[in-house]
C-alpha positions in Angstrom: 15.0 -20.2 23.8 11.8 -18.8 22.3 12.0 -17.0 19.0 10.0 -13.9 18.3 9.4 -12.4 14.8 8.2 -8.8 14.6 6.6 -7.4 11.5 6.3 -3.6 11.1 4.2 -2.8 8.0 3.8 0.7 6.7 2.3 2.1 3.4 4.3 3.0 0.3 5.6 6.6 0.6 5.1 6.3 4.4 7.6 5.7 7.1 8.1 4.5 10.6 7.7 7.5 13.0 10.9 8.4 14.9 9.6 7.5 18.3 8.3 4.1 17.0 11.7 3.6 15.4 13.4 4.3 18.7 11.2 1.7 20.5 12.0 -0.9 17.9 15.7 -0.2 18.2 15.5 -0.7 22.0 13.7 -4.0 21.5 16.2 -5.1 19.0 19.2 -4.2 21.1 17.9 -5.3 24.6 20.5 -7.4 26.3 18.3 -9.3 28.8 15.6 -10.7 26.6 14.7 -14.3 27.3 13.9 -14.8 23.6 15.6 -14.5 20.2 14.2 -11.7 18.1 14.1 -10.7 14.4 12.4 -7.5 13.3 11.3 -6.9 9.7 10.2 -3.5 8.5 8.2 -3.6 5.2 6.3 -1.2 3.1 3.6 -1.9 0.5 0.6 -0.5 -1.4 -1.8 -2.6 0.8 -1.3 -2.9 4.5 -3.3 -6.1 4.4 -0.8 -7.6 1.9 2.2 -6.3 3.8 0.9 -7.8 7.1 0.6 -11.2 5.4 3.9 -10.9 3.6 6.1 -10.2 6.7 4.8 -13.3 8.5 6.9 -15.2 5.9 9.5 -12.6 5.6 12.2 -12.6 4.3 11.3 -15.5 2.0 7.6 -15.5 1.7 7.8 -16.7 -1.9 7.7 -20.2 -0.4 4.3 -22.0 -0.2 1.7 -20.0 1.6 0.3 -23.2 3.0 3.6 -24.2 4.6 3.2 -24.8 8.3 6.9 -24.9 9.4 7.2 -21.2 10.4 10.6 -20.3 11.9 9.3 -18.6 15.0 7.3 -19.3 18.2 5.5 -16.0 18.4 4.8 -13.4 15.7 4.1 -9.8 16.7 2.5 -7.1 14.7 3.7 -3.6 15.7 2.5 -0.7 13.6 4.8 2.1 12.5 3.0 4.6 14.7 3.3 2.7 18.0 5.7 3.8 20.8 6.3 1.1 23.5 8.7 -0.2 26.1 10.6 -3.5 25.9 8.8 -4.6 29.1 5.4 -4.4 27.2 6.5 -7.1 24.8 7.9 -9.3 27.5 4.6 -9.1 29.5 2.5 -10.1 26.5 4.8 -13.1 25.9 4.5 -14.1 29.6 0.8 -14.6 29.3 1.4 -17.6 26.9 -1.9 -16.9 25.1 -2.6 -17.8 21.5 -3.5 -14.2 20.7 -3.1 -11.2 23.0 -2.9 -7.5 22.4 -1.7 -4.5 24.3 -3.9 -1.4 24.6 -3.6 1.7 22.4 -6.0 4.6 22.0 -8.5 5.0 19.2 -7.6 7.8 16.8 -11.1 9.4 17.0 -11.7 8.9 20.7 -8.7 8.5 23.1 -11.0 7.3 25.8 -11.4 4.0 23.9 -9.0 1.2 23.1 -8.7 -0.3 19.6 -10.1 -3.6 21.0 -13.5 -4.8 22.2 -16.5 -7.0 21.6 -18.8 -7.5 18.6 -22.4 -6.2 18.7 -25.1 -8.9 18.7 -23.9 -9.9 15.2 -20.6 -11.6 14.7 -18.1 -9.3 13.0 -20.2 -6.1 13.7 -17.9 -3.6 15.4 -19.7 -0.6 17.0 -18.2 2.1 19.2 -20.3 1.3 22.2 -18.6 -2.1 22.4 -15.0 -0.8 22.4 -13.1 -1.3 25.6 -12.8 1.9 27.7 -9.3 3.3 28.2 -9.8 3.0 31.9 -10.2 -0.8 31.8 -7.6 -2.9 33.6 -6.4 -6.5 33.8 -6.3 -9.3 31.3 -9.7 -9.3 29.5 -11.1 -11.7 26.9 -12.3 -9.9 23.8 -13.7 -10.6 20.3 -11.4 -8.4 18.2 -8.4 -6.1 18.4 -6.4 -3.9 16.1 -3.1 -5.3 14.9 -1.0 -2.4 16.1 0.5 -4.3 19.0 -0.7 -7.8 18.6 1.1 -11.0 19.7 0.2 -14.3 17.9 1.4 -17.9 18.4 2.8 -19.7 15.4 0.1 -22.4 15.5 -2.6 -19.8 14.8 -1.2 -19.3 11.3 -1.3 -23.1 10.6 -5.0 -23.4 11.5 -6.6 -20.5 9.7 -6.8 -20.0 6.0 -4.5 -17.7 4.1 -4.6 -14.8 3.7 -4.6 -14.5 7.5 -5.2 -10.7 7.4 -8.0 -10.0 5.1 -11.0 -7.6 4.9 -14.4 -9.1 5.6 -18.0 -8.2 4.9 -20.7 -9.0 7.5 -24.3 -9.0 6.2 -27.3 -8.8 8.5 -31.0 -8.1 8.4 -32.9 -5.6 10.4 -36.7 -5.2 9.8 -36.4 -7.1 6.6 -33.7 -4.8 5.2 -30.2 -6.3 4.3 -27.3 -4.3 5.7 -23.6 -4.9 5.2 -20.6 -3.7 7.3 -16.9 -3.8 6.4 -14.2 -5.0 8.7 -10.5 -4.2 8.1 -7.8 -6.8 7.8 -7.1 -6.8 11.6 -10.7 -7.5 12.5 -10.9 -9.9 9.6 -8.0 -11.8 11.2 -9.8 -11.9 14.6 -12.9 -13.2 12.9 -11.0 -16.0 11.3 -9.2 -16.9 14.5 -12.5 -17.0 16.5 -14.1 -19.2 13.9 -11.1 -21.6 14.3 -11.7 -21.7 18.1 -9.1 -19.4 19.4 -9.6 -16.9 22.2 -8.4 -13.4 22.0 -7.1 -11.4 25.0 -6.3 -7.8 25.8 -3.9 -6.8 28.6 -5.4 -3.5 29.5 -2.4 -2.7 31.7 0.0 -2.8 28.8 -0.8 0.7 27.5 1.3 1.8 24.5 1.4 5.2 22.8 -0.6 5.6 19.5 1.5 8.4 17.9 -0.2 11.1 15.8 1.4 12.6 12.7 -0.4 15.5 11.1 0.8 15.7 7.5 0.1 19.5 7.3 1.8 20.4 10.6 5.2 19.0 11.4 7.3 19.5 14.5 10.9 20.5 14.1 12.1 17.1 15.0 9.7 15.5 12.5 10.7 17.9 9.8 14.4 17.3 10.5 13.8 13.6 10.1 12.0 14.1 6.8 14.8 16.3 5.5 17.5 13.8 6.5 15.5 11.0 5.1 14.9 12.1 1.5 15.1 15.9 1.0 18.6 17.0 2.0 19.2 18.6 -1.4 15.9 20.4 -1.6 16.4 24.1 -1.3 12.9 24.9 -0.3 13.0 22.5 2.7 16.3 24.0 3.9 14.7 27.4 3.7 11.7 26.2 5.7 13.9 24.7 8.3 15.9 27.9 8.8 12.6 29.9 8.9 11.2 27.5 11.5 14.3 27.7 13.7 14.4 31.5 13.6 10.7 32.0 13.9 8.3 33.8 11.7 9.4 37.2 13.1 13.1 36.3 13.3 12.8 35.0 16.9 14.7 31.9 18.0 12.1 30.8 20.5 8.9 30.3 18.4 7.6 28.5 15.3 7.3 25.0 16.8 5.4 23.8 13.7 5.4 24.7 10.1 3.3 23.8 7.1 4.5 22.1 4.0 1.1 21.8 2.3 2.2 24.2 -0.5 4.6 21.6 -1.8 3.5 18.5 -3.7 5.8 15.5 -4.0 4.1 12.8 -6.0 4.5 9.5 -7.8 2.7 9.0 -11.1 1.9 6.0 -13.3 2.6 6.2 -17.0 1.0 3.8 -19.5 3.8 3.3 -22.0 1.5 0.9 -23.9 -2.2 0.0 -23.5 -1.7 -3.5 -24.9 0.3 -6.4 -23.7 2.0 -9.6 -24.9 0.2 -11.6 -22.2 -3.5 -12.3 -21.6 -3.7 -12.2 -17.8 -7.0 -12.8 -16.1 -7.9 -10.0 -13.6 -5.5 -7.4 -15.2 -6.3 -4.1 -13.4 -5.5 -2.1 -16.6 -7.7 -4.4 -18.7 -4.9 -4.9 -21.2 -6.3 -8.1 -22.7 -9.1 -5.9 -24.3 -6.9 -3.0 -25.3 -6.1 -2.2 -28.9 -2.5 -1.7 -29.9 -1.5 1.7 -28.8 1.8 3.4 -27.9 2.5 6.4 -25.7 3.0 9.5 -27.9 6.4 11.1 -27.0 5.4 14.7 -27.7 2.3 14.4 -25.5 4.3 12.6 -22.8 7.0 15.3 -22.7 4.5 18.1 -22.7 2.4 16.6 -19.8 5.5 15.9 -17.7 6.9 19.4 -18.2 3.6 20.9 -17.1 3.4 18.6 -14.0 7.0 19.3 -13.1 6.3 23.1 -13.3 3.1 22.8 -11.2 4.7 20.7 -8.5 7.9 22.8 -8.2 10.1 19.9 -9.4 8.1 17.6 -7.1 7.9 14.4 -9.3 9.6 11.9 -7.0 8.5 8.7 -8.8 7.5 7.7 -12.3 6.1 4.2 -12.8 6.6 3.2 -16.4 4.0 0.5 -16.9 1.4 -0.9 -19.4 0.3 -3.1 -20.9 3.9 -4.2 -21.5 6.3 -1.2 -21.8 9.1 -3.1 -23.5 6.9 -3.3 -26.6 7.3 0.4 -27.2 9.7 1.0 -30.1 10.9 4.3 -28.5 11.2 3.2 -24.9 14.8 4.5 -24.6 13.6 8.0 -25.5 10.8 7.6 -23.0 13.3 6.8 -20.2 15.3 9.9 -21.2 12.2 12.2 -21.0 11.3 10.7 -17.7 14.8 11.2 -16.3 14.8 14.9 -17.2 11.4 15.4 -15.5 12.3 13.7 -12.3 13.4 15.3 -9.1 17.1 14.7 -8.4 16.1 12.4 -5.5 13.4 10.6 -7.5 13.2 7.2 -9.0 11.9 5.6 -12.2 10.4 2.1 -11.9 10.0 0.1 -15.1 7.4 -2.6 -14.8 7.8 -5.6 -17.1 6.8 -9.2 -17.4 10.3 -9.8 -18.6 9.5 -11.8 -21.8 11.3 -9.3 -24.1 14.2 -8.5 -21.8 16.7 -10.8 -23.5 16.0 -9.3 -26.9 16.6 -5.7 -25.8 19.5 -3.7 -27.3 22.6 -2.9 -25.2 21.6 0.8 -25.3 18.4 -0.1 -23.3 20.5 -1.7 -20.5 22.9 1.3 -20.4 19.9 3.6 -19.8 18.5 1.2 -17.1 21.9 1.1 -15.3 21.3 4.7 -14.1 21.0 4.7 -10.3 17.6 6.4 -10.6 16.2 3.6 -12.7 15.0 0.2 -11.4 13.3 -2.6 -13.2 10.3 -4.3 -11.5 10.0 -7.8 -12.8 6.5 -9.3 -12.6 6.8 -12.7 -11.0 4.0 -14.3 -13.0 3.7 -18.0 -13.6 5.0 -17.7 -17.1 7.8 -19.6 -18.9 10.8 -17.3 -18.5 14.2 -18.2 -17.0 14.5 -15.9 -13.9 18.1 -17.0 -13.3 19.2 -16.1 -16.8 17.4 -12.7 -16.6 19.1 -12.0 -13.2 22.5 -12.8 -14.8 21.7 -10.5 -17.7 20.7 -7.6 -15.5 23.7 -8.1 -13.2 26.0 -8.1 -16.3 24.7 -4.7 -17.2 24.7 -3.4 -13.6 20.9 -2.9 -13.7 19.0 -2.8 -10.4 15.8 -4.8 -10.2 13.3 -6.4 -7.9 10.3 -8.6 -8.4 6.7 -7.3 -8.2 6.4 -9.5 -5.1 9.1 -7.5 -3.4 7.8 -4.2 -4.6 4.2 -4.7 -3.6 4.8 -7.0 -0.6 2.2 -9.4 -1.9 2.1 -13.2 -2.2 3.9 -14.5 -5.3 1.6 -15.2 -8.2 -1.5 -13.5 -6.9 -3.7 -10.8 -8.4 -6.3 -8.5 -6.9 -9.4 -9.6 -8.9 -11.1 -6.3 -9.4 -14.6 -6.2 -10.8 -16.9 -3.3 -11.8 -20.7 -3.2 -11.6 -22.3 -0.8 -14.1 -25.5 -0.8 -12.1 -24.2 0.5 -8.8 -25.3 4.0 -7.9 -23.3 4.9 -4.8 -19.7 4.4 -3.6 -18.6 2.5 -0.6 -16.5 4.7 1.7 -14.7 1.5 2.9 -13.8 0.7 -0.7 -11.9 4.0 -1.0 -10.2 3.8 2.4 -8.6 0.4 1.8 -8.1 0.5 -2.0 -4.6 -0.5 -3.0 -4.8 1.8 -6.1 -5.6 5.0 -4.3 -1.8 5.9 -4.4 -1.6 5.2 -8.2 -2.6 8.3 -10.1 -2.2 7.9 -13.9 -1.0 10.6 -16.3 -2.5 9.9 -19.7 -3.0 12.2 -22.7 -3.3 15.5 -20.8 -5.3 14.1 -17.9 -4.3 13.0 -14.4 -6.7 10.1 -13.6 -7.2 9.0 -10.0 -6.3 5.4 -10.6 -5.6 3.0 -13.5 -9.1 1.4 -13.3 -10.7 4.7 -14.1 -8.2 5.4 -16.9 -8.7 2.0 -18.5 -12.3 1.3 -18.0 -12.8 2.3 -21.6 -11.4 -1.1 -22.6 -14.2 -2.8 -20.8 -16.7 -0.6 -22.4 -15.4 -1.4 -25.9 -15.3 -5.1 -25.1 -18.6 -5.7 -23.3 -20.6 -2.6 -24.1 -21.3 -1.5 -20.5 -21.0 2.3 -19.9 -18.9 3.5 -17.0 -19.3 7.2 -16.8 -16.1 9.2 -16.0 -16.8 12.6 -14.4 -14.6 15.6 -13.6 -14.2 14.2 -10.1 -12.2 11.3 -11.6 -9.5 13.3 -13.3 -7.7 16.6 -13.7 -6.9 18.5 -16.9 -3.2 19.2 -16.7 -3.5 22.3 -18.8 -6.0 23.8 -16.4 -3.9 23.4 -13.3 -2.2 26.4 -11.8 -1.5 25.4 -8.3 -0.1 22.2 -6.6 -2.8 22.6 -4.0 -5.4 21.6 -6.6 -3.6 18.3 -7.0 -3.5 17.7 -3.3 -7.2 18.3 -3.0 -7.9 16.0 -5.9 -5.7 13.2 -4.6 -7.3 13.4 -1.1 -10.9 13.1 -2.4 -12.8 9.9 -3.2 -13.6 9.9 -6.9 -17.2 9.4 -8.1 -16.1 6.4 -10.2 -15.7 4.4 -7.0 -19.4 3.7 -7.1 -18.7 1.1 -9.9 -16.1 -0.8 -7.9 -17.2 -4.1 -6.3 -15.9 -4.4 -2.7 -14.3 -6.2 -1.1 -11.7 -7.2 -3.7 -10.8 -10.9 -3.9 -7.3 -12.1 -4.3 -6.9 -14.8 -7.0 -4.1 -17.0 -8.3 -2.6 -15.4 -11.4 -3.3 -17.1 -14.7 -2.3 -16.3 -18.3 -4.7 -18.7 -19.9 -6.6 -16.1 -21.9 -9.7 -16.4 -19.7 -11.4 -13.1 -20.6 -14.9 -14.1 -19.7 -17.2 -11.2 -18.7 -17.7 -12.6 -15.2 -14.0 -12.0 -14.4 -14.4 -8.3 -14.9 -18.1 -7.3 -14.6 -20.4 -8.2 -11.8 -24.1 -7.8 -12.4 -26.3 -7.8 -9.3 -29.9 -8.5 -10.1 -32.4 -6.5 -8.1 
């Protein structure tokens, strides 16, 4: 019997929409399938990384070059796709290497998320999208990965990472242009280069669900409440208000807004410096001077943020540098716990080198159900088995960074800055894995750790990276949670320095701190 593996990726702090979840449950429980099925749902900071990760799930720590995949077909199904079991069966019946169903484009529901390239390979333009009215089985150049079926052999013939962003450069009238393709089109480009054909069954039309974050239906709100906010008094009041209607009626108020409430996760740099010298460190710790988080400033800033967000701090990522180097880490965990929402979580990121030397009091604090250690799975000489036994002995929850970020083991995003760039790439912002990582540091909320820590590159190499008021917020000047929401939704000006796309490199701790690993100078 054929074996089908289904991967359902979704972003951190996101979810699988209820109708999509119901479709997956029907597929999982169908009695008359002529194939064995396994479905893995996985979240991550980067959808591209998550798509790659779930291909090898649940044990994608094994070699990324391994060709013995334990399935015949792999199917990508996005968390916002509603479908019928028959749709999956029909795609399998075509026995094609790569075949997609049809789902509508977000911006134009008269187009499918599939089509042909323009005259230039990899160039996707709207006039080449398949029309929604198209029928039959059609050969195409590219498709979105929202409902995409792929034979196992494809993964053995194209280079890892299979799902990756691509840049296509072309010349028009002597001017060089570049266009960005997301990880799904990037996969299709790699498959076409390897000689595979890609097909679309235009008669398998699935529903591309829409979820407006500022306007929830009662069913969606109820789902969110049951998922994570059962104890939140404001959401209970909102539910009652919606059910009764604005004027007390029981028949109206089908949608309500929750835009006045901000639930957020914040990164905290416990130390700037680190006891490793990792190439491509996104906080540039190899160049940082020894510096520890000030407890008084930390407590003041968290108290202010807690007040502004109406007790909305749902996650605190205690990171660095290496946070276990801080002599007052236990007090930091105490302060963080008091600032956290009752449903929130503290994640303590560490390379693990110092764990076996920590005092028992540290492990007592970390055994709290709201605390979890994230152990960086770097290629360093530590005994993971011994550390696992130590944490289990103290009843401390932990996971690896590979599990947390859903990224291949031992790989880094090799981020570079170019001090000569004068404009930001919109694509850089849309697919950046750090856009969900605001950093609270010394009275300011920075948009991402690269902005916060670019000063270390300036001190080391002398290049000036200007930080403007679009890149951070002064905590003391904030009076309304809405200001935070506007700030987090907007692309910061600092993005103009970021080199895009970002390469993924094998992690090394060899002290290679050469300028070319961090700074890219493009000569005119």
